VEXMI-879178 format. One record per residue: x, y, z of N, C-alpha, C in turn; residue in three letters. Coordinates in steps of 0.1 Angstrom, whole numbers, padded with zeros to 4 digits, always signed. Layout:
# residues N
XYZXYZXYZALA...
//
This chain:
# residues 387
-0151+0223-0031-0150+0209-0034-0143+0210-0048MET-0130+0204-0045-0124+0207-0061-0133+0193-0072PHE-0138+0200-0085-0147+0190-0089-0142+0189-0105SER-0128+0177-0111-0127+0180-0124-0140+0184-0139PRO-0138+0182-0150-0149+0182-0157-0149+0171-0162ASP-0138+0164-0162-0145+0147-0162-0133+0139-0156ARG-0132+0127-0151-0127+0115-0142-0135+0101-0145TYR-0125+0094-0139-0129+0082-0146-0122+0071-0126GLU-0133+0072-0119-0124+0061-0107-0133+0047-0104PHE-0123+0037-0105-0127+0026-0111-0124+0014-0090PHE-0134+0014-0083-0128+0000-0071-0142-0011-0074CYS-0138-0020-0073-0146-0031-0071-0141-0040-0055PRO-0133-0034-0049-0133-0041-0034-0146-0037-0026VAL-0148-0045-0023-0153-0041-0008-0154-0048+0005LYS-0148-0039+0012-0141-0042+0025-0156-0042+0033THR-0152-0055+0044-0156-0055+0060-0146-0056+0066ASN-0152-0049+0079-0134-0043+0091-0145-0043+0099SER-0141-0054+0112-0143-0049+0128-0144-0066+0133GLY-0149-0063+0145-0147-0080+0154-0149-0090+0149SER-0148-0099+0148-0150-0110+0139-0160-0116+0124ARG-0147-0100+0119-0153-0096+0107-0149-0106+0101ALA-0145-0121+0102-0132-0134+0096-0149-0146+0093LEU-0154-0142+0108-0169-0148+0108-0179-0151+0097GLU-0178-0139+0089-0187-0136+0073-0185-0142+0063HIS-0163-0149+0064-0160-0149+0052-0169-0160+0040LEU-0174-0175+0050-0183-0183+0042-0193-0181+0033PRO-0200-0169+0040-0209-0157+0036-0209-0154+0020PHE-0195-0144+0022-0191-0136+0010-0185-0148+0001GLU-0180-0154+0001-0177-0166-0006-0182-0165-0011LEU-0202-0174-0008-0212-0179-0013-0216-0169-0027ASP-0211-0158-0019-0219-0149-0033-0209-0145-0041THR-0199-0152-0040-0194-0148-0056-0197-0161-0059MET-0196-0172-0056-0202-0189-0059-0187-0195-0064ASN-0180-0189-0044-0170-0198-0044-0172-0205-0033ALA-0165-0224-0029-0171-0230-0025-0160-0238-0014THR-0147-0232-0019-0133-0246-0018-0125-0234-0022LYS-0122-0223-0007-0112-0216-0014-0093-0218-0008PRO-0084-0216-0018-0074-0222-0013-0068-0212-0007PHE-0060-0211+0009-0055-0201+0018-0041-0198+0013VAL-0034-0190+0008-0026-0189+0006-0014-0179+0022ILE-0004-0181+0028+0002-0170+0038+0016-0182+0040THR+0023-0170+0053+0037-0173+0050+0038-0181+0063SER+0052-0183+0070+0057-0191+0074+0052-0184+0093GLN+0058-0176+0087+0061-0165+0101+0044-0160+0100LYS+0038-0160+0090+0026-0160+0101+0016-0172+0104ASP+0020-0186+0107+0012-0194+0102+0018-0195+0116ALA+0028-0196+0121+0037-0196+0135+0026-0185+0151ARG+0025-0174+0142+0014-0163+0150+0002-0172+0157ARG+0000-0183+0144-0015-0186+0146-0027-0185+0140GLY-0022-0172+0130-0029-0165+0122-0040-0175+0116LEU-0034-0190+0112-0040-0197+0107-0049-0200+0110VAL-0048-0204+0122-0058-0212+0138-0068-0206+0135ASP-0069-0187+0133-0077-0181+0129-0086-0184+0118VAL-0084-0188+0104-0089-0187+0096-0099-0203+0094ILE-0093-0212+0101-0097-0227+0103-0110-0223+0109ILE-0110-0216+0120-0117-0211+0131-0130-0207+0126ASP-0129-0194+0117-0142-0192+0114-0150-0199+0103ALA-0138-0209+0099-0149-0222+0087-0154-0232+0096PHE-0150-0231+0108-0153-0246+0113-0168-0249+0112LYS-0176-0243+0112-0191-0247+0114-0196-0244+0100ASP-0191-0238+0089-0199-0238+0074-0201-0247+0065SER-0189-0258+0069-0188-0269+0063-0178-0266+0044GLY-0175-0258+0046-0166-0254+0038-0157-0257+0037VAL-0150-0265+0024-0130-0275+0027-0126-0260+0018THR-0113-0261+0030-0101-0252+0026-0091-0255+0025ILE-0077-0254+0019-0069-0260+0016-0061-0251+0020GLY-0047-0249+0021-0036-0238+0026-0026-0245+0028ILE-0014-0231+0021-0008-0230+0016+0002-0224+0026PHE+0015-0230+0040+0014-0216+0047+0034-0214+0040ASP+0034-0220+0026+0051-0219+0030+0056-0204+0018GLY+0048-0195+0019+0054-0186+0002+0066-0175+0010ALA+0073-0177+0002+0086-0172+0005+0085-0158+0002PRO+0099-0147+0012+0099-0132+0012+0096-0131-0002ALA+0106-0138-0013+0109-0136-0026+0105-0148-0036ALA+0086-0150-0036+0085-0155-0048+0090-0160-0058PRO+0091-0168-0070+0095-0172-0085+0081-0175-0091GLY+0083-0179-0102+0078-0189-0115+0071-0200-0109MET+0085-0207-0107+0088-0221-0101+0078-0223-0090LYS+0078-0215-0081+0065-0215-0064+0053-0218-0073LEU+0052-0203-0082+0033-0203-0087+0029-0216-0095ILE+0042-0221-0104+0030-0236-0109+0031-0242-0103LYS+0040-0249-0095+0035-0256-0081+0022-0254-0075GLU+0024-0238-0073+0007-0236-0064-0004-0239-0078LEU+0000-0233-0085-0008-0241-0102-0017-0255-0097PHE-0003-0263-0098-0007-0281-0097-0019-0281-0090THR-0011-0276-0076-0020-0275-0062-0036-0272-0061MET-0038-0261-0071-0045-0253-0073-0055-0262-0077TYR-0053-0267-0085-0054-0270-0101-0064-0291-0095ARG-0054-0295-0091-0058-0305-0084-0064-0307-0068ASP-0070-0298-0066-0075-0304-0054-0091-0294-0051GLY-0088-0289-0065-0103-0287-0070-0107-0274-0067GLY-0098-0266-0063-0102-0245-0053-0107-0243-0066TYR-0113-0230-0063-0124-0222-0071-0121-0205-0067ASP-0111-0208-0057-0113-0194-0049-0097-0192-0040SER-0090-0178-0038-0079-0174-0030-0085-0167-0023LEU-0072-0168-0005-0075-0164+0001-0061-0164+0007ILE-0053-0145+0002-0045-0142+0008-0042-0140+0020ALA-0040-0145+0036-0037-0139+0044-0022-0133+0048VAL-0019-0121+0051-0005-0114+0052-0005-0103+0043GLY+0009-0097+0042+0012-0089+0031+0024-0087+0020GLY+0026-0080+0009+0035-0084+0008+0038-0093-0004GLY+0049-0101+0000+0054-0108-0015+0039-0125-0015ALA+0034-0129-0001+0020-0132+0000+0006-0128-0006VAL+0005-0109-0011-0004-0107-0013+0004-0111-0036VAL+0012-0107-0034+0017-0106-0046+0018-0123-0054ASP+0018-0131-0044+0021-0147-0048+0004-0151-0050THR-0004-0144-0042-0012-0145-0046-0022-0140-0057ALA-0017-0131-0066-0027-0119-0074-0018-0131-0086LYS-0006-0133-0087+0000-0137-0096-0003-0151-0097ILE-0009-0159-0083-0015-0173-0092-0031-0170-0097LEU-0034-0165-0093-0047-0160-0099-0046-0156-0114ASN-0038-0153-0118-0039-0150-0130-0037-0169-0136ILE-0025-0173-0134-0026-0188-0134-0038-0194-0137ALA-0042-0190-0125-0055-0208-0124-0070-0196-0131VAL-0071-0181-0131-0081-0183-0144-0075-0183-0159SER-0067-0188-0162-0069-0191-0179-0049-0206-0176GLY-0040-0199-0176-0031-0212-0175-0018-0203-0174ALA-0008-0214-0167+0007-0209-0162+0011-0200-0173PRO+0015-0207-0184+0018-0198-0195+0017-0189-0199GLU+0000-0185-0195-0003-0168-0197-0001-0160-0188ASP+0010-0162-0174+0020-0150-0167+0022-0143-0173ILE+0037-0145-0183+0046-0135-0185+0041-0128-0197GLU+0030-0131-0207+0026-0123-0215+0009-0111-0210ARG+0007-0113-0197+0000-0103-0193+0014-0095-0182TYR+0022-0092-0185+0031-0083-0172+0033-0070-0183ALA+0030-0059-0177+0030-0048-0182+0016-0037-0175GLY+0008-0033-0188-0002-0024-0177-0016-0027-0184SER-0029-0031-0179-0038-0032-0183-0037-0042-0201ASP-0032-0054-0196-0027-0062-0204-0041-0080-0200LEU-0045-0080-0185-0055-0081-0184-0069-0080-0188ILE-0079-0087-0195-0091-0076-0201-0102-0084-0192THR-0100-0091-0186-0111-0098-0179-0112-0099-0164LYS-0123-0105-0157-0125-0108-0147-0116-0123-0138PRO-0107-0126-0131-0103-0130-0123-0116-0142-0115LEU-0103-0150-0107-0110-0158-0098-0115-0151-0086LYS-0127-0155-0081-0124-0145-0068-0114-0145-0058PRO-0110-0136-0052-0097-0131-0046-0101-0127-0028LEU-0101-0125-0016-0100-0121-0010-0085-0119+0003VAL-0080-0108+0005-0073-0104+0011-0077-0102+0027LEU-0069-0111+0036-0067-0109+0047-0056-0102+0056VAL-0056-0090+0053-0041-0083+0055-0041-0083+0069PRO-0026-0079+0072-0021-0081+0082-0012-0065+0085THR-0003-0063+0097+0001-0049+0099+0008-0048+0091LEU+0020-0059+0085+0027-0061+0078+0026-0064+0069SER+0024-0052+0065+0020-0052+0047+0034-0043+0043GLY+0027-0044+0028+0037-0029+0020+0028-0022+0012THR+0012-0018+0016+0009-0003+0013+0002-0009-0003GLY+0010-0021-0008+0002-0023-0024-0011-0036-0022TYR-0011-0036-0010-0017-0053-0011-0036-0050-0015GLU-0041-0040-0016-0054-0035-0020-0052-0030-0039SER-0035-0029-0042-0036-0017-0056-0041-0030-0066SER-0035-0022-0076-0040-0031-0091-0025-0040-0093ARG-0016-0032-0081-0002-0040-0086+0003-0052-0081TYR+0011-0058-0088+0016-0070-0080+0031-0075-0090ALA+0038-0079-0089+0049-0084-0092+0059-0095-0089CYS+0064-0102-0094+0070-0113-0096+0082-0115-0100ILE+0095-0118-0095+0103-0119-0109+0109-0109-0115ASP+0113-0108-0124+0113-0090-0126+0099-0087-0136THR+0098-0090-0133+0078-0088-0138+0069-0081-0135LEU+0067-0071-0140+0056-0062-0127+0046-0061-0136SER+0030-0063-0131+0014-0065-0139+0012-0052-0132PHE-0001-0044-0140-0009-0037-0136-0025-0032-0141SER-0035-0036-0134-0043-0040-0139-0059-0045-0130SER-0063-0033-0130-0079-0034-0121-0084-0049-0115CYS-0079-0059-0125-0085-0072-0121-0078-0075-0112PHE-0064-0072-0107-0058-0077-0104-0058-0072-0086LEU-0072-0060-0082-0078-0057-0070-0078-0069-0062MET-0085-0070-0050-0088-0079-0043-0103-0082-0042PRO-0111-0089-0048-0121-0086-0045-0135-0084-0031HIS-0122-0089-0025-0134-0084-0006-0116-0080-0002LEU-0120-0072+0007-0105-0075+0015-0112-0072+0030VAL-0111-0084+0038-0113-0086+0055-0104-0080+0065VAL-0111-0072+0070-0102-0068+0088-0100-0070+0096ILE-0099-0079+0104-0103-0082+0116-0092-0081+0124ASP-0094-0080+0134-0082-0066+0148-0073-0082+0148PRO-0082-0098+0152-0076-0105+0158-0059-0115+0148ARG-0064-0107+0132-0048-0110+0123-0038-0095+0122MET-0041-0081+0129-0034-0074+0130-0024-0075+0143ILE-0011-0080+0140-0005-0082+0149+0007-0071+0149VAL+0011-0065+0160+0021-0056+0157+0039-0066+0160PHE+0045-0062+0147+0054-0068+0145+0069-0060+0151GLU+0068-0049+0143+0083-0045+0141+0081-0025+0143ASP+0087-0021+0146+0086-0005+0143+0088-0003+0130VAL+0100-0005+0121+0106-0006+0107+0093-0008+0102GLU+0088-0022+0107+0080-0025+0093+0063-0016+0093THR+0062-0019+0110+0045-0011+0108+0052+0005+0101THR+0061+0012+0107+0062+0024+0092+0062+0023+0081ALA+0066+0014+0075+0072+0016+0060+0058+0018+0054ALA+0048+0005+0059+0035+0003+0061+0029+0010+0052ALA+0030+0019+0065+0022+0031+0064+0026+0045+0060SER+0046+0049+0057+0049+0057+0049+0048+0051+0039LEU+0042+0046+0032+0041+0041+0018+0025+0048+0017VAL+0017+0044+0023+0005+0046+0026+0002+0062+0024THR+0011+0073+0033+0004+0082+0029+0009+0092+0029LEU+0022+0083+0022+0029+0095+0009+0014+0091-0007THR+0011+0078-0010+0004+0075-0014-0010+0083-0017HIS-0016+0087-0005-0025+0093-0009-0021+0105-0006ALA-0014+0111-0002-0009+0125+0001-0011+0132-0016VAL-0006+0118-0024-0001+0123-0043-0015+0124-0041GLU-0026+0110-0042-0037+0109-0048-0042+0129-0042VAL-0049+0130-0029-0048+0140-0028-0048+0156-0037TYR-0035+0158-0038-0030+0169-0040-0029+0171-0055THR-0029+0155-0069-0021+0155-0076-0032+0160-0086GLY-0029+0160-0099-0039+0166-0113-0051+0151-0117PRO-0049+0146-0110-0058+0134-0115-0070+0137-0102GLU-0067+0145-0094-0072+0144-0080-0089+0145-0086LYS-0099+0136-0075-0112+0139-0082-0122+0132-0070ASN-0133+0139-0071-0144+0136-0057-0139+0121-0048PRO-0144+0109-0060-0143+0098-0049-0127+0096-0051LEU-0112+0097-0053-0102+0094-0051-0100+0100-0041SER-0106+0113-0033-0106+0123-0023-0109+0114-0012ASP-0114+0107-0012-0128+0106+0001-0121+0093+0006SER-0113+0087-0008-0100+0070-0002-0087+0078+0009TYR-0085+0089-0001-0074+0095+0004-0071+0100+0020ALA-0085+0109+0015-0085+0114+0029-0088+0107+0037TYR-0098+0093+0038-0094+0088+0049-0083+0081+0054ALA-0073+0076+0047-0058+0074+0044-0055+0084+0052ALA-0049+0092+0046-0043+0104+0054-0049+0104+0073ILE-0059+0109+0072-0073+0110+0086-0063+0100+0092ARG-0065+0085+0092-0060+0075+0100-0043+0071+0102PHE-0039+0075+0092-0022+0075+0098-0015+0089+0105VAL-0021+0098+0103-0016+0109+0111-0022+0109+0124MET-0038+0101+0129-0037+0102+0139-0036+0092+0149GLU-0027+0077+0138-0025+0066+0147-0010+0065+0149ASN-0001+0065+0132+0007+0055+0140+0017+0063+0145LEU+0020+0068+0149+0027+0073+0162+0027+0065+0177VAL+0012+0068+0171+0009+0063+0188+0004+0047+0190SER+0006+0046+0180+0009+0030+0182+0025+0024+0179VAL+0034+0036+0175+0048+0031+0175+0047+0038+0187ILE+0046+0042+0195+0048+0043+0214+0041+0031+0223ARG+0033+0025+0213+0021+0016+0223+0016+0000+0215ASP+0023-0008+0210+0023-0014+0202+0004-0022+0203PRO+0006-0022+0220-0009-0031+0222-0021-0015+0220ARG-0016-0005+0209-0031-0002+0211-0038-0003+0201ASP-0045-0015+0202-0052-0025+0189-0063-0016+0178GLY-0067-0004+0185-0077+0003+0181-0070+0007+0167LYS-0055+0016+0171-0047+0018+0159-0045+0012+0148GLY-0036+0002+0157-0037-0007+0143-0046-0008+0130ARG-0059-0017+0139-0069-0015+0127-0073-0002+0117LEU-0072+0007+0131-0068+0025+0118-0060+0022+0109ALA-0046+0017+0114-0035+0018+0102-0036+0011+0091LEU-0041-0008+0092-0050-0016+0078-0058-0012+0074VAL-0069-0002+0082-0078+0002+0070-0072+0014+0064ASN-0063+0022+0063-0057+0034+0058-0047+0024+0048ALA-0044+0013+0050-0033+0008+0038-0045+0003+0032HIS-0056-0006+0033-0061-0005+0019-0074+0011+0015ASN-0074+0015+0017-0081+0027+0012-0072+0032+0004ALA-0064+0037+0007-0050+0044+0000-0051+0033-0013ALA-0041+0018-0008-0043+0008-0024-0058+0012-0031GLY-0069+0016-0027-0081+0018-0039-0077+0029-0043CYS-0070+0040-0035-0069+0050-0041-0061+0055-0052ALA-0047+0047-0050-0031+0053-0061-0034+0043-0071PHE-0048+0033-0071-0050+0025-0081-0059+0034-0096SER-0065+0045-0085-0070+0052-0095-0062+0066-0102ASN-0051+0069-0101-0037+0078-0107-0024+0073-0108SER-0017+0082-0117-0004+0078-0124+0008+0079-0104THR+0012+0072-0106+0027+0070-0095+0026+0091-0093PRO+0033+0093-0081+0037+0105-0081+0050+0107-0082GLY+0057+0118-0078+0070+0115-0076+0079+0113-0063MET+0070+0118-0054+0077+0108-0043+0074+0097-0038ALA+0064+0088-0049+0067+0071-0050+0078+0068-0056HIS+0081+0077-0073+0088+0072-0079+0104+0073-0068ARG+0106+0087-0069+0118+0089-0065+0120+0079-0048LEU+0114+0077-0034+0111+0068-0033+0114+0054-0033GLY+0111+0048-0045+0114+0038-0046+0128+0036-0048LYS+0133+0044-0061+0142+0044-0070+0154+0043-0052ALA+0156+0052-0043+0161+0052-0032+0167+0038-0029VAL+0151+0037-0025+0150+0023-0015+0156+0009-0023GLY+0158+0009-0034+0166+0000-0045+0174+0000-0049ASP+0180+0019-0046+0199+0016-0045+0207+0015-0042ALA+0195+0018-0030+0201+0017-0013+0198+0004-0007CYS+0195-0003-0013+0184-0014-0001+0177-0012+0009GLN+0167-0004+0010+0164+0005+0020+0150+0008+0018LEU+0141+0004+0031+0124+0005+0027+0120+0015+0018SER+0111+0011+0011+0107+0025+0008+0098+0031+0009TRP+0088+0023+0019+0082+0035+0032+0095+0042+0033GLY+0104+0046+0042+0109+0049+0048+0114+0066+0036LEU+0121+0062+0023+0121+0070+0018+0110+0075+0009CYS+0103+0074+0009+0092+0081+0004+0087+0091+0020MET+0087+0086+0030+0081+0098+0045+0090+0109+0045GLY+0106+0104+0039+0118+0115+0042+0114+0125+0032ILE+0108+0118+0016+0113+0128+0003+0092+0136+0003LEU+0085+0131+0008+0076+0139+0010+0074+0154+0010LEU+0075+0158+0020+0074+0171+0020+0081+0182+0014PRO+0096+0174+0013+0105+0181+0003+0095+0186-0011HIS+0096+0174-0018+0086+0172-0030+0073+0185-0030ILE+0065+0181-0017+0052+0190-0015+0061+0205-0018LEU+0068+0205-0011+0076+0223-0012+0079+0226-0024GLU+0086+0216-0032+0087+0212-0052+0074+0223-0055ARG+0064+0206-0053+0051+0212-0057+0042+0229-0056GLN+0046+0236-0054+0041+0245-0044+0038+0256-0053THR+0050+0256-0062+0056+0266-0075+0052+0267-0084SER+0042+0246-0088+0034+0245-0100+0021+0244-0103GLU+0025+0243-0115+0002+0240-0122+0000+0231-0119ASP-0010+0228-0117-0021+0219-0109-0019+0211-0100GLY-0010+0215-0090-0017+0203-0071-0019+0211-0068TYR-0027+0206-0056-0036+0214-0049-0032+0208-0032HIS-0021+0215-0033-0016+0215-0019-0018+0224-0008ILE-0030+0233-0011-0034+0239+0003-0043+0236+0007PRO-0053+0224-0001-0063+0217+0003-0061+0206+0013GLY-0046+0202+0015-0040+0191+0017-0040+0195+0037LEU-0040+0206+0037-0041+0207+0055-0057+0200+0058LEU-0060+0203+0050-0083+0197+0058-0077+0179+0071LEU-0073+0174+0054-0068+0160+0062-0058+0159+0070PRO-0050+0168+0073-0036+0166+0080-0040+0170+0091LEU-0048+0183+0094-0048+0182+0109-0065+0186+0109ALA-0075+0182+0107-0088+0181+0106-0093+0198+0101GLY-0110+0195+0101-0117+0210+0103-0110+0226+0106PHE-0112+0219+0120-0109+0233+0133-0098+0241+0122ASP-0082+0232+0121-0073+0239+0120-0069+0247+0104VAL-0081+0238+0097-0079+0240+0085-0089+0255+0086TYR-0101+0261+0097-0108+0271+0086-0107+0281+0097ALA-0094+0281+0103-0087+0294+0110-0075+0292+0106GLU-0067+0288+0094-0057+0292+0093-0060+0301+0075THR-0056+0315+0072-0059+0316+0063-0053+0313+0049PRO-0063+0316+0037-0058+0311+0025-0044+0309+0022GLU-0038+0319+0025-0023+0320+0024-0015+0310+0027HIS-0019+0307+0039-0009+0305+0051-0013+0289+0050MET-0023+0287+0040-0026+0272+0045-0008+0259+0043LYS-0007+0266+0025+0003+0252+0017+0015+0250+0033VAL+0018+0263+0036+0035+0258+0046+0027+0255+0057GLN+0011+0254+0063+0009+0247+0075+0009+0237+0070LYS+0006+0231+0066+0000+0218+0063+0017+0204+0056ALA+0025+0218+0048+0039+0211+0050+0047+0212+0064ILE+0046+0224+0070+0053+0216+0087+0043+0208+0093GLY+0037+0207+0094+0023+0194+0098+0034+0184+0097ILE+0035+0177+0082+0048+0167+0083+0061+0168+0083LEU+0065+0176+0089+0073+0174+0091+0077+0175+0105TYR+0066+0180+0118+0067+0180+0130+0061+0162+0130ASP+0057+0159+0117+0050+0141+0117+0068+0135+0122PHE+0077+0136+0110+0087+0130+0111+0095+0132+0120GLN+0091+0143+0128+0104+0146+0144+0095+0137+0155ARG+0080+0136+0151+0073+0127+0159+0077+0111+0160ASP+0073+0107+0146+0080+0091+0145+0095+0092+0146LEU+0102+0101+0148+0119+0094+0151+0120+0094+0163PHE+0111+0103+0174+0113+0105+0189+0106+0092+0192GLU+0095+0088+0184+0088+0073+0193+0094+0063+0184ALA+0098+0065+0179+0105+0053+0177+0121+0054+0174SER+0123+0060+0190+0142+0067+0198+0150+0064+0182ARG+0148+0073+0175+0156+0072+0157+0157+0059+0149GLY+0147+0050+0151+0148+0041+0144+0147+0048+0128ALA+0132+0057+0130+0123+0063+0115+0131+0076+0121ILE+0142+0073+0106+0148+0089+0104+0145+0104+0096VAL+0145+0108+0101+0144+0118+0086+0151+0126+0075ARG+0161+0121+0076+0168+0126+0058+0178+0111+0057SER+0177+0111+0043+0186+0102+0036+0202+0101+0041LEU+0204+0113+0044+0225+0113+0056+0215+0106+0067LYS+0205+0102+0072+0207+0095+0084+0203+0080+0081ASP+0199+0084+0072+0195+0063+0060+0204+0061+0059ALA+0217+0069+0058+0228+0058+0052+0230+0058+0034GLU+0221+0070+0032+0226+0073+0014+0236+0074+0008VAL+0241+0073+0005+0256+0080+0001+0249+0091-0005PRO+0259+0095-0001+0255+0111-0014+0260+0116-0025GLU+0270+0107-0028+0275+0103-0044+0270+0100-0051GLU+0257+0088-0045+0248+0078-0052+0237+0089-0062MET+0233+0099-0057+0223+0103-0053+0216+0111-0067LEU+0228+0117-0076+0228+0122-0086+0228+0110-0102ARG+0235+0094-0090+0221+0082-0105+0210+0083-0103ASP+0205+0082-0088+0196+0079-0087+0187+0089-0094ILE+0190+0104-0097+0177+0111-0102+0178+0111-0111ALA+0193+0107-0121+0189+0104-0134+0180+0088-0134ARG+0179+0074-0132+0173+0069-0129+0156+0069-0125LYS+0157+0076-0117+0142+0077-0115+0133+0087-0128ALA+0147+0100-0130+0135+0109-0144+0130+0100-0156ALA+0145+0091-0159+0137+0082-0168+0130+0076-0169GLY+0128+0068-0160+0116+0062-0155+0102+0067-0156ARG+0103+0079-0157+0087+0085-0152+0083+0088-0163SER+0070+0090-0165+0061+0094-0174+0051+0113-0175SER+0060+0113-0162+0052+0124-0155+0054+0138-0159THR+0068+0135-0163+0075+0150-0164+0079+0155-0159GLY+0091+0151-0146+0098+0159-0140+0110+0154-0149PHE+0121+0160-0138+0138+0152-0149+0148+0153-0140ASP+0156+0152-0140+0169+0148-0134+0169+0163-0127ALA+0173+0174-0129+0181+0181-0123+0167+0182-0108ASP+0157+0186-0114+0148+0181-0106+0146+0175-0093VAL+0146+0159-0097+0151+0152-0088+0159+0150-0080SER+0174+0157-0086+0187+0157-0079+0185+0169-0065LEU+0178+0180-0069+0178+0196-0059+0168+0183-0052MET+0155+0181-0057+0149+0172-0036+0156+0166-0032VAL+0159+0163-0035+0170+0147-0029+0187+0152-0024LEU+0185+0163-0028+0196+0166-0023+0190+0175-0011GLU+0183+0183-0010+0175+0190+0002+0167+0173+0013GLN+0168+0164+0007+0157+0153+0014+0169+0148+0021ALA+0185+0151+0018+0199+0140+0022+0199+0152+0033TRP+0196+0163+0031+0208+0171+0043+0198+0171+0051LYS+0181+0174+0044+0174+0171+0064+0164+0186+0066GLY+0160+0188+0069+0148+0197+0070+0158+0204+0087LYS
//
């Protein structure tokens, strides 16, 4: 087992996962000295009846809750200021985010405001500029997340924030809240999860604690994503995927974003595609490139990808190619299970080939990890053609 001479790992997230986990919410809030939570969700999740489940969880507790079910797909500062007024005037003392993506970003950014003042928000944009704990934040995730919900990251308008104090204090994973939406949304969040977990597990900042979170996330995705795509009624599989999203978010928060993350995000932004779809296409191509570079731990990836038996029976010199081959097979299985919705190349994702050089240049320019535009372009060209 690999252990560096020195490492840091921080995770303030407590996780409650399982049947009727929401019924423990009043008790958990009480342990955080919170007695009046403000719930934030979207109209879509409210129409699904998810807010009703939250209300039922509090009905015998004597706790008063406030609800805002209008979180949009692209929140702005105007909304944050309006929610700040609602939070302040209602006398609330904590936040519950129900859902994923923009809902959680809204709750995280609002937490900066209610823990200080609305005018504080912009000056905390950047990395590690929030220096003290915020109000209690509870995350109740759904399957339609982005893979970033439990992480240290949040964004609004053109502002990006990164701080361990943005991570939720509590994540409550309840099967009643994990409703299948569509193939693309389900796959996208889990492919972000897989990418983040793999890059943590194989990257230069690898350590025993990040390994434990990343290992769980990889195994849950590899064992359950294809089966959930084939049969959305697979409740156990859906629960496992949301647990994977949570674990990978915690691991990702303790690592520098890797090449697959940065290039996948750059392609998605340039071509208005899902980050997860792009990361999933790029991941095995990037791992092939990294096998010849110092500092990466690709052979050990076979263990979480395939399990103990396959890892033990595979000769050491074959572990790298076996692991990468499994990821290519996984791409094929997703393609077939989704009836072609989850494509295997950037060409099939309709990324214009003539855009690759500009995407590579922009991604390399934003990177602090040392990969250059030529390397990025080689990877993009390979992923454009596909295996």
